[in-house]
Phi, psi and omega in degrees: 000135181286145184262131179225157174279079181229161172263252169281134182302323184284352180251009187303309181297317180298317181294319178300311178296323174300318180294323185295311182287335180282340179255010180215111184291345184275352181231165176205167177272141180297138184291336180265357180196116180287000175258012176241124175251133179220167178301146178290317178252118181261146175236107189283359178271350178253153180294131175280137182239124182231139179223171176166195182149199178293149176285172181103356181250015187306147009282355174289130003249339185298330180294345179258012173280116181174174183295131181085004177226240181277152170273324176203164180219148181240126180251127175269183171293172183299124180058028177224136183298145174291147176295154187296334177305317181285329174296320178294322176302320176298316177300315185291318187287334180254015182309124186235150177299326183285347182100183183216157177231134174257126180259121186239121169282140196283084170229143191308308183302318178293323178295322179297307189287314179292323178297322182292316180299317181298316180303310181297317180299313181292326179290340177266013179105001182274180183222090181235139178239156183247126176249121179260127182258122184221086189244007183288106184288350181290341180274119187296324183243096182290347181262013173291169183298329178271333179074186179276156177289155172269130181228212190298342175308332182304325183296315178294320180297317179294324182294315176297314178297321178297319178291326177294315181297316179300326181277001175085017180292160184280169176300312181300314180300317179290322181298311181300314181295325183290321176294323177294319178298312182308314183292341184263002187262149167209137184221139177217141182236162176218140187229146175271328173194150184287170174284163179239139180286147177304130179082003181229155170280161174300131180290327176232146179237142177262132178301153183299338185260016182226155171237166176239120177268129176087016178302130179293159184281000171253013182085010179294144179306149187267195180298311179195161169258148186221161180293141176289126181229186178290165182305318183300312180290322178300308186290321177297320176296317178298312183293327172303315178295314177304314181301312178297318183289325183267356186049052183288135178238156184301327185284345188270163175240146186222145167272134181234136182231120177258124189244126177277123184278008169148305186238015177289125187295159174297325179302311178298316181297327174298316178295319179295312177308315184295322181289325178292311182298321179294320179299314180297325176295316178299321185272358180058040173252127184282138172257119182270333173214141182231125179239141178215135179155193181262104186250311179216114190253175172234068190053248181250032183299137181261091180188176179221161171227150176243127176251135176239144180218135173282117184234130178271179190295326181288321176297319178296320178302314178292326176297323182281345182299144181301142177212148180229110176196149184301321183285340180265320176235126189283049179204147180205161178260142182279127180253180180289140180285120179262136178294141181240123173263113186299143178293147176293163179307131181298335183296332183294334184287349176294338179293345182282352180277123186278147177297137180205159178088174178291153179267160179216167179300116188296322184287331176293315181295316180301316180298318177299321182289318182300325180291322178295311182300317176302315180297321177302314183292312185298331188260009183304308181291321179298317183288328176295318181296315178299312180299325179297337181296327185214029181198209182262007172076022187241008187301312181294322179298319180302310185282331173297322179296319181294322182295316181294323176297320177295321181295319182297318177292327177294314177304325179271014178051045180257343183272138185262087185281346179285336188236099180307318180304312184291319181300315183294325174296319181293316177299324176302312177298316182296321178288324177294317188271330186270309184283311185064185179066192181294317183297317182296319181293317182293315181290325174297319177291326179295310182294319186292320178295320179289326189306313186297342179288345182260018182288316187250344182207159174220099179208187180299320179292330176294315179298318177299314178293329176297312179299320177300309182298319175297320179297312178302314182296317182296320180291316181296312189263335178270342178080001180275150176230169178300130178098359177275001181068055181219183176304334180303326182298309180286328176292314182295320181298322175298314183296313185298313182296318181294318179298314178303309186298314181296326179294327178268007179057050185270004176078195185290339179299343183289336179291321177297314178296330181286319175297320175297320176300319178293322179292323176294321180299319180293322181289327178295341179294341176300337182258011184248162178253123179299135179245339178227171178082177183293330180294337183291347176271357183261165179284162182294334178296338176274357189241058180255353178248169179297149178297132181300320181291321177294316180299321180298312180304315181292330177292314180300314185296317178297317181295321180295309184299319179294320179292322179301316183294323178294318180294318178294332177291342180280348190261000000 
């Protein structure tokens, strides 16, 4: 297990944010969410700028809250997108007459949760726009449905936008400039080994004689592995790829940012800087501005990334504008320590959901949910192993955490087993607030979409329609389709088989065949190439086992059906 300076693992992010605000008199935590850091003094006449995402990339994004940079930042759990509720809290607390911009680095969970918050905010009378940063040159096809990942180019984008907001520019002006900046960016990284999550070993290890080019900031496998060589050869190869991808010419001028991904020593950074500068001199390409330091990390990942940006005179002017934030200038003033009251357990908020829909035998529903929860706990290691093949290896732990939250709510007599519509709404809240990230958002969408079908009836056709709604919601907002090697494959197989069977009046036996269809579809993902989701950024060599998300769906469906039969056998 990796050793970190942490207290309780589940409080790691909260403790880090407490340290940030306690040592910086210019920022504070939002009263409605301890995962939102915002300026202590807000100016409603200037456009609010908000960024965020999973923690573990510090100083991004909370370290850039300050004058001339961000108005607020939203922190999720480590490597997990913050829930939309917290993003909306940031929008509300910084609500300005001039409007707001959300900066999103291009990962599915961030797009879902920030997009949902923007939609809700605008529907309630706000005015927010979303800028998606996608600068990762390791992705061969930037025009694919998922696009390129967002990397350290986000920092330059935020810096320019922050200076414009400080200068009193309008929402449209800042938005247009930000889009222009994003199009002018390119970033590529190289790692000697990935970062390790608190309390865990590294999910993947690089042999001592190899490096990984394009390793994701969540530890995803990169573009390719190459032999470990001296720094000069590594940087020359890296810059050569950047030059080809960006079509850099000698007549052009570039802003360059060299980023430490977490644990590269200052001695090594000096060597890297020298090699980057030497490469530009050899190519006779001019550098107009040069940045080097720790801007966006992957915990303690031992690697670097290089960002290049085609910048006009106006961009340079905004880059040069003064800014004050811990992540941008390595000095800050110590302020008064403000007491922080931790948010209550998110599971407690499910009691605010009023009972609705038709009633059902509570013991039957309880038994079915117990079966699914047990399956979640029992399959933790199996799903983690599958997820480690093409992701960050936490799929099983994610669902095990959700199952424990469900058990806690059940123990506190908070779950409404008598009304399936209400129970599904409660489960939606639990997954959104406890799980977080892409999985939390997708499962919250599934449960929320399915819940409404149980308002007027509870029968086999109701279950089919609920599953259809869940399937449609996942595809609509997650972007996945059948064949993309995701949870959609196993869920859609269940829906299709169940629809055929009920149409032919095949009785309850159709549920067994439908679950089997889901299980076959999950196993078949081992032969598919991911097109969306985090696995889509990995090489095909990493995608030889069934997809963890698809496997999880088939496990839950099997557990539900098995528990249902057992409960019915008691009667």
